C-alpha positions as CSV (number, residue, x, y, z in Angstrom):
1,M,76.8,54.5,-10.6
2,N,78.9,52.8,-8.4
3,N,76.8,53.6,-5.1
4,Y,73.7,52.0,-6.7
5,K,75.4,49.0,-7.7
6,N,76.9,48.4,-4.3
7,F,73.3,49.1,-3.1
8,K,71.8,46.7,-5.0
9,D,74.6,44.0,-4.4
10,T,73.9,44.4,-0.8
11,Q,70.3,44.0,-1.1
12,Q,70.8,40.7,-3.2
13,T,73.2,39.3,-0.5
14,D,71.0,40.4,2.5
15,A,68.0,38.8,0.7
16,W,70.1,35.3,0.1
17,L,71.4,35.4,3.7
18,R,68.0,35.8,4.9
19,S,66.6,32.8,2.7
20,K,69.5,30.5,4.4
21,G,68.2,31.7,7.8
22,I,71.0,33.9,8.7
23,N,70.5,37.1,10.7
24,V,71.7,40.0,8.4
25,Q,72.8,42.2,11.3
26,T,75.2,39.6,13.2
27,F,76.7,38.1,10.3
28,A,80.0,39.6,10.7
29,K,80.2,38.6,14.5
30,T,79.0,35.0,14.1
31,K,81.4,32.0,14.0
32,S,81.6,30.2,10.9
33,K,80.6,27.0,12.3
34,T,77.7,28.6,14.1
35,L,76.4,30.1,10.4
36,Q,77.0,26.7,8.6
37,A,74.9,24.9,11.5
38,Q,72.0,27.6,11.3
39,Q,71.9,27.0,7.4
40,A,71.5,23.4,7.8
41,A,69.0,23.6,10.5
42,T,66.9,25.7,8.3
43,L,67.4,23.6,5.2
44,L,66.5,20.6,7.4
45,L,63.4,22.1,8.7
46,E,62.1,23.7,5.5
47,Q,63.0,21.1,3.0
48,H,63.4,17.7,4.9
49,S,61.1,17.6,7.9
50,T,59.3,14.8,6.6
51,E,62.3,12.9,7.3
52,L,62.9,14.2,10.9
53,D,61.3,12.4,14.0
54,N,59.9,15.1,16.7
55,A,63.1,14.8,19.2
56,T,65.1,16.0,16.1
57,K,62.8,18.7,15.2
58,R,62.7,20.2,18.7
59,L,66.4,20.1,18.5
60,L,66.6,22.0,15.6
61,E,64.1,24.5,16.6
62,H,65.7,24.8,20.0
63,F,69.3,25.4,17.9
64,R,67.4,28.3,15.6
65,R,66.1,29.9,18.7
66,C,69.3,30.1,20.2
67,Y,70.7,31.5,17.2
68,A,68.0,34.2,17.0
69,D,68.7,35.2,20.6
70,N,71.8,37.8,21.1
71,N,72.4,36.4,24.3
72,K,72.4,32.8,23.7
73,R,74.3,33.0,20.3
74,G,77.3,33.6,21.9
75,K,76.8,30.4,24.2
76,I,76.5,28.1,21.2
77,T,79.2,25.7,21.3
78,D,81.2,23.8,18.6
79,G,79.7,20.8,20.0
80,D,76.0,22.2,19.2
81,C,77.2,23.1,15.8
82,Y,78.7,19.4,15.1
83,R,75.3,18.0,16.6
84,V,73.4,19.9,13.7
85,L,75.9,19.5,10.9
86,N,76.1,15.7,11.7
87,L,72.5,15.3,11.7
88,A,72.2,17.0,8.2
89,T,74.9,14.8,6.9
90,R,73.2,11.9,8.3
91,V,70.0,13.0,6.5
92,K,71.4,13.8,3.2
93,R,73.2,10.5,3.3
94,G,69.9,8.7,3.7
95,L,68.2,10.6,1.1
96,Y,71.1,10.3,-1.4
97,K,71.2,6.2,-0.8
98,Q,67.1,6.2,-0.9
99,N,67.4,8.0,-4.5
100,R,70.0,5.6,-5.5
101,R,67.8,2.5,-4.6
102,T,64.8,3.7,-6.6
103,Q,67.1,4.6,-9.7
104,Q,68.3,1.1,-9.6
105,T,65.0,-0.6,-9.3
106,A,63.8,1.5,-12.2
């Protein structure tokens, strides 16, 4: 019974990680900032791509390609991660302000 529960839990965890754009096989070996940046890049490209310009989309796609490649993943610097995380924060802050303005006028 315990083995089956562990198997199901592992399947659910793997599905959740894949939905966030994180590679399940390399999850344990990847730095936490890189994982956070990958999650932010995936979220921005999937849900907020209309708020992004072409250069920003290219940056995020490049980051995702580097993350997907085993050789390039180790070369992702903290600066690259912070660039993506700062971009995600800026987009979320802009959406929050936009929503707040529409609620105040309504």
